[in-house]
N, C-alpha and C positions, 0 to 999 in steps of 0.2 A: 379863840376865834374858830378853830376847827370844829369844836363842839357845837357852836351856834350854827355854823354852816350845815353840818350834818343834820341837826335838828330841823332846820328849815327845809332841807331836802325831804326828810321824812314826812313833814307836814304836807308838803306839796304832793308827794306820792299818795299819801292817805286821802288828800282832797280829790285827786284824779280818780282813785279807786272808788270813793264815795259817789262821785258823779256817774261813773260808769256802771255801778252795780245797783243803783236805785231803780225801783219800779216806776214805770211811766204812766201806769193806769190805762194803757192801751189794751185792746182786746185782740187776741190772736185766734183766727178761725181755723178749725181742722175739718177735713173731709174724709172720715174713715171709710175704708173699703174692705171687702172680704179678703182676708189673708189666704194665699194659696194653700190648698190642702196638702198635708204631709203624709196622708194615708196612702199606702201602696195600692189598696183596692177598696172601693166603696162597698159598703154593705148592700146586700140585695134589697131592692124595693120594687114596688109595682110601677113600671115605667109608663103605664097608661093613666095613672092617677093625675088629674089636673088640679093645680092649686092657684088660687087668686089671692094676691097679697094686698090688703087694704092699709091705708095709713094707720099707724099706731096712735094711741091716745097718750098725750103727754100729761102724766099725773104727778110730775115732780113739783115739790113746793117752791123751788127756785128755778124759774124758767128762762131768765135772761142771760144765764151763763152756766157752764158746767163746772167751773172751779177757777182757781187762781194760783199764781206762783208768787210767794212772798220772797222778797229779796233780802240778802244779808244786810245791806245798808238801809233798809226801809223801803216802803212802797210795795206795789203789787202790779203784776201783769195778769189780765184775765183771759180765760179760755172759753171758746164756744165751738159748736160743731154745726155743720151743714147750714151755715149762715142763720142759725137760730131756728130753722125749720126741722125740729127734731122728729116730729111725727112722720113726715115724708122721708127723712133721712134714715130712720130705723127701718121703715118698710122697704126702702131700696136696698139696705144692707141685708135684710132677710131674703130678699129676692136674689141677691148675688150669691148668697150661701146655698140657697135651694138649687139654683142653676149650676153652681159649681159641683154639686153632688148629683147632677143629671136628673133632677126632678123637672116635670113639665109645669113650670111656674111662670106667672105673668103678673103685672101690676094692674090694679083696678083702673078702669078708664074714667071713673067718676070719683070725685072727692067725697061723695056721700057714702057713709058706711052702710054695710048690709045691702049691697046692690041687688035689686029684685030681678029674678029671672037669670041670674048668673049661671053660665053653663059649667062652671067649675065644680069639681067634686068636693073640694075643700076651700073654705075661705079662711085665711090666716090673718090674724091681727093681734093686738095686745095692748097692755098698759105699761108705759115706761114709768117705773116706780123710782128708779135712781139711775143717774148717768153723771158720774163725778170724776173729775181729773184735777188733782192738785199737786203742786210742787213747792218744796221749801228749800231755799238755798242757804247754805252755810259757807264757811271759809273753805273753798276748794272742793265743794261737793253740792249736789242737789238731789234730794230725795223726791221721788215721784210715786204717786199712788193713784190707781184708777179702780173704780167700782161701778158695775152695771147690774141692775136688777130689773127684770121684765116679767110681767104676768102674761104669758102667751095664751091665745085663745084660737082654737081650730074648730070651725063649724062644718059639720058633715052634711052634705046635701041628701045623701041616700036615705038617712033615717032622722034627720033633724037634730041629731045629738051634737053636743059641744064638749070638747076636751079642753080643760084648763090646767095650767101648771105655772107656778112661780119659780123662776130660776135666777140664780145670781152668780157672778164671777168677779174676781178682783185680782189685781196684780200690783207689784211694787218693783221699783228699779232705783238704783243710785248711780249717778254719772258725775264724773269729775268736771267736765265742761258741758254746761247745759246748752241744748239746742231744742227749739220747739218741736222738731221732728221726733224727739225722744218721747214726748207725750203722745203724739199721734201714733207712733209705732206701738207703744204699750197699750193704747186704747184699742188698736186693731187686734192685738194678741188676746186681750181680755174678751173682746167681742167674739173672737174665734172660739174661745173656750165656752162662752155662753151658748153659741149655736151648736157646738159639738154635743153639749149636754142635751139640747133639744132633740137632736137626731138620735141620740142614744136612748131617749125615753119614749120615742114614738115608734109605732109600727103600723102597717096598713093591713086591713082586713075588710073584704067586701066593699072596696072603693071608699073606705073611710079611715081616718086616723084614730088610733086607739093607744092608750097608755100600755106599755109593756107590763107594768105592774098589775093591770086589770086582768091580764091573761094568765097570770101565774096562780 
């Protein structure tokens, strides 16, 4: 009798766990923002240089989400960012990082790329090649992976030149108890690494962005 009762209780517990850990198919939206800089002092740059940030081009093959969390008992929960408006979201994120580093940066007032007669010294935009966030839950853990790849493009007004570079960053994390904020936090950290690379690779000369490698 006791064996049968214990087995019934185990079945009941397993059933509760199965219901509680299944994916619902819902979509969770994230709103990544620039992470505060941990640098003690920003590198010197030309404070008079003005930058206009235009919407980025979304060239991802999968545009309706950035990834999913697969659940231990089956099913999935999907992830998205900026309510699906990734082009505008990435431009706003770039602007936040520029302003955080004391650049004179602003957003384009028109949604049309390449605004004619722009007073800015540099127009910054780019191609979003990859923006992925995925999580996989097992028994007592969830592995999270985030990957971002962007082809940045800076157009210099002074001489009509264009600087292009493709940069990527990724990160992983493992948590015992999953919370959607874990994905957003890791996305913020990966984005911070991406923009740190951008600022490390660029320098200013004669009111224009140049690659540091071109000067060596």
